[in-house]
PASE-616942 format. One record per residue (C-alpha): y, z, x. Coordinates in steps of 0.25 Angstrom, whole numbers, padded with zeros to 4 digits, always signed. Last residue first. Example, Ala and Ser with C-alpha at 12.3 -4.5 7.8 and 13.67 -1.06 7.14 Angstrom:
-0004+0029+0055/-0018+0031+0049/
This chain:
+0188-0205+0025/+0174-0201+0021/+0169-0192+0032/+0153-0190+0032/+0145-0178+0038/+0131-0180+0042/+0131-0171+0055/+0144-0164+0052/+0158-0170+0051/+0165-0160+0060/+0180-0162+0062/+0186-0153+0073/+0201-0149+0075/+0208-0143+0087/+0222-0141+0085/+0232-0153+0088/+0234-0159+0075/+0227-0170+0068/+0214-0173+0061/+0215-0182+0049/+0204-0188+0040/+0208-0198+0029/+0204-0202+0015/+0194-0190+0012/+0180-0188+0010/+0171-0177+0019/+0156-0178+0017/+0148-0166+0022/+0141-0165+0035/+0147-0151+0040/+0160-0156+0036/+0166-0148+0048/+0181-0146+0049/+0186-0138+0061/+0200-0134+0063/+0214-0139+0064/+0220-0151+0058/+0208-0158+0050/+0214-0167+0039/+0208-0173+0026/+0214-0184+0018/+0215-0187+0004/+0208-0198-0004/+0195-0190-0006/+0196-0175-0003/+0181-0174-0003/+0175-0163+0006/+0159-0163+0005/+0152-0149+0006/+0151-0137+0015/+0162-0141+0024/+0165-0133+0036/+0178-0130+0039/+0181-0123+0052/+0195-0117+0055/+0200-0114+0069/+0214-0119+0068/+0214-0121+0052/+0219-0135+0047/+0210-0143+0038/+0218-0152+0029/+0214-0158+0015/+0221-0168+0008/+0220-0168-0008/+0212-0171-0020/+0199-0164-0017/+0185-0167-0021/+0177-0155-0025/+0162-0156-0026/+0159-0143-0018/+0172-0140-0008/+0163-0131+0001/+0171-0129+0014/+0166-0118+0024/+0174-0110+0033/+0176-0107+0048/+0189-0100+0053/+0203-0104+0052/+0204-0110+0039/+0216-0119+0035/+0211-0129+0025/+0222-0137+0019/+0221-0143+0006/+0230-0153+0000/+0233-0155-0015/+0226-0163-0025/+0220-0153-0034/+0214-0160-0047/+0199-0154-0045/+0189-0151-0054/+0179-0141-0062/+0175-0133-0049/+0162-0128-0043/+0158-0125-0029/+0170-0124-0020/+0169-0116-0008/+0181-0117+0002/+0181-0107+0014/+0195-0103+0021/+0209-0106+0024/+0212-0115+0011/+0226-0120+0011/+0229-0128-0003/+0243-0137-0005/+0247-0139-0018/+0241-0151-0027/+0235-0144-0040/+0222-0143-0047/+0208-0137-0044/+0201-0136-0058/+0191-0124-0061/+0180-0124-0072/+0169-0126-0062/+0172-0113-0055/+0167-0111-0040/+0180-0112-0031/+0180-0104-0019/+0191-0105-0009/+0194-0098+0004/+0207-0094+0011/+0216-0097+0000/+0230-0104-0002/+0239-0113-0011/+0252-0117-0005/+0256-0125-0016/+0247-0125-0029/+0233-0126-0031/+0231-0127-0046/+0218-0119-0051/+0214-0126-0065/+0205-0119-0076/+0193-0124-0085/+0186-0113-0092/+0176-0102-0086/+0188-0097-0077/+0190-0092-0063/+0178-0081-0064/+0168-0093-0062/+0174-0094-0048/+0188-0098-0042/+0190-0090-0028/+0202-0090-0018/+0200-0083-0006/+0211-0076+0001/+0217-0076+0015/+0225-0090+0014/+0232-0083+0001/+0225-0083-0012/+0235-0082-0025/+0240-0067-0027/+0233-0057-0036/+0231-0053-0050/+0218-0046-0054/+0211-0055-0064/+0195-0051-0066/+0182-0053-0060/+0186-0062-0048/+0196-0051-0042/+0208-0053-0033/+0214-0063-0044/+0221-0076-0045/+0229-0084-0055/+0240-0074-0058/+0244-0077-0043/+0248-0091-0045/+0246-0099-0032/+0233-0106-0037/+0240-0112-0050/+0234-0110-0063/+0221-0109-0071/+0212-0099-0074/+0223-0088-0078/+0225-0075-0072/+0230-0063-0081/+0216-0059-0084/+0207-0070-0086/+0203-0082-0076/+0201-0079-0062/+0206-0086-0049/+0200-0076-0038/+0205-0072-0025/+0198-0066-0013/+0205-0059-0002/+0201-0063+0012/+0195-0052+0021/
């Protein structure tokens, strides 16, 4: 079972900071308990406990997590480091995004991706042998490229917006646009 990590405010943790800083993470949503930053086996959570006022989370080089949950209207996602996500994504509320780094999805099981209304500002690549990513919302990366190297990307009929779609490599990969799926390339 994956460990859960929360980005709390208060205690010795701060609301604004770098993803990789251990002083920004807690193993409890109720209080600040210093822990490590999430790894590929750990869930990362941002909710109302993360701050009642505006705060910024900066994704730095080699940031990782298993599942990602963002549900805080005060949060700004910033930075330009590479981010690897090994599980599901649920984004229901956020303030803004200035993050411009690339995101690598590396699940090896079936996961759902709900990006809410967030538009991303960097390239994305899906690369997980045996992984299946099913969209639960539209995916918009604007002027950046979307890659499928291994696994299955199922748009489930949601719109995907990108400047370039690539599918390369020697492993099996599947793109399923669903019944009414649209791709804007």
